[in-house]
C-alpha positions in Angstrom: 8.8 36.9 78.7 11.5 38.8 81.3 14.3 40.0 79.3 12.6 39.2 75.5 10.6 40.2 73.2 9.7 37.4 72.0 6.3 39.0 70.5 8.9 40.9 67.9 9.7 37.5 66.2 8.6 36.2 63.3 5.7 33.6 64.5 7.6 30.0 65.0 11.2 31.8 65.3 11.7 30.9 68.6 9.7 27.3 69.1 11.7 27.0 65.5 14.7 28.2 67.2 14.8 25.6 70.0 13.9 22.9 67.4 16.7 22.6 66.3 19.3 23.6 69.1 22.3 21.5 69.3 22.0 21.5 73.0 19.6 19.1 74.8 16.2 21.2 76.2 13.7 19.1 77.9 11.0 20.3 79.8 9.0 17.8 82.2 5.6 18.6 83.9 5.0 19.0 87.6 4.7 14.9 87.7 8.2 14.5 86.3 6.6 13.0 82.7 8.6 14.4 79.5 6.9 17.3 77.6 9.2 17.9 75.5 12.8 16.8 74.0 14.0 18.4 71.3 16.9 17.5 68.5 19.8 18.1 70.8 17.9 15.8 73.1 17.7 12.9 70.7 21.6 13.3 69.5 22.9 13.9 73.1 21.0 11.3 74.6 20.7 8.9 71.6 16.8 8.2 72.6 14.0 9.5 70.2 11.3 12.8 71.0 8.3 9.8 70.3 10.6 7.5 73.1 10.1 9.6 75.9 7.3 11.7 75.6 5.2 10.9 78.4 8.0 8.7 80.5 9.9 10.0 83.0 13.6 10.7 83.2 14.5 7.8 84.6 16.7 6.1 81.1 19.2 8.8 81.3 19.9 9.5 85.2 22.3 6.5 86.2 20.0 4.1 88.8 22.2 5.3 91.7 21.0 8.8 91.4 17.3 8.3 90.6 16.3 8.7 94.2 18.1 11.7 94.8 17.0 13.3 91.4 13.5 12.4 92.4 13.5 13.7 95.4 15.0 16.8 94.6 12.3 17.0 91.8 9.7 16.7 94.5 11.1 19.0 96.4 11.6 22.2 94.1 7.8 21.6 92.9 6.5 21.7 96.5 8.5 25.1 97.1 8.1 26.8 94.1 12.3 27.0 93.7 14.8 25.6 93.1 17.4 25.3 95.3 20.2 25.9 92.2 20.8 30.3 90.7 20.7 31.4 88.1 24.4 31.3 87.2 24.5 27.5 88.7 25.3 24.9 85.5 25.4 21.2 87.3 27.3 18.8 86.2 26.3 15.0 86.7 26.9 11.9 84.7 24.2 11.0 82.4 23.1 7.6 80.0 23.2 7.4 76.2 20.6 4.8 75.0 23.8 3.1 74.2 24.8 2.4 77.5 27.5 4.3 77.5 28.0 7.0 80.3 28.2 10.4 79.1 29.0 13.7 81.1 26.9 16.1 80.9 26.6 20.1 82.2 23.0 21.6 82.3 21.1 24.5 84.1 17.2 24.3 85.6 14.3 26.7 85.6 11.2 26.4 86.8 8.0 27.4 84.3 4.9 28.5 86.4 1.0 28.5 85.8 -0.8 32.1 86.4 -1.5 30.7 89.9 2.4 31.1 90.4 2.3 26.7 90.7 5.2 25.0 89.1 3.7 23.6 85.9 7.0 22.5 84.7 10.9 22.5 84.9 12.8 23.2 82.1 16.5 21.6 81.4 19.1 22.9 78.9 21.8 20.2 78.8 25.5 20.1 77.2 26.8 16.6 76.7 30.8 18.1 78.1 32.1 13.3 77.7 34.8 14.3 75.5 35.8 17.8 77.7 35.9 16.1 80.8 38.4 13.4 79.3 40.6 16.3 78.1 40.9 17.7 81.4 41.3 14.3 83.2 43.6 13.1 81.2 45.7 17.2 81.4 45.3 16.0 85.0 47.2 12.9 85.3 49.8 13.9 83.3 50.1 17.0 85.3 50.3 14.6 88.6 52.6 12.4 86.6 55.3 15.3 86.2 55.0 16.3 90.0 57.9 15.8 92.2 56.4 14.5 95.0 55.8 16.4 98.3 57.7 15.1 101.6 55.2 14.5 104.5 55.9 16.4 107.3 
């Protein structure tokens, strides 16, 4: 792995760290089926791994965003690259299993096969719902205290 020497770690340490991470770590195959769903994903989205493995991400993607997600996913697989860079942190709404909407931020990485084709897409996601609510409340308070700007 570039930038890391996983071989220097005792067997299983990396897998256990990912499995126990508080952030969601989700891996889907090139067909869009969930192949890995860690404990963080269970906590954030409310779906157990056995409910998501082998399915698509549709349960967590709001209906109005599903087509755009599917088109973008397929395009990235076909071109072998994401339009998002290493420094991009994406922010989107998501569905929780209990029906409520949450706000998440995530990054993606394409995992290639030996032949260079995209075999998997990994995403690391964090629930930022509470922070977003605090930011909106702060914005509301600031706007309430700002004097009206005269219109020219």
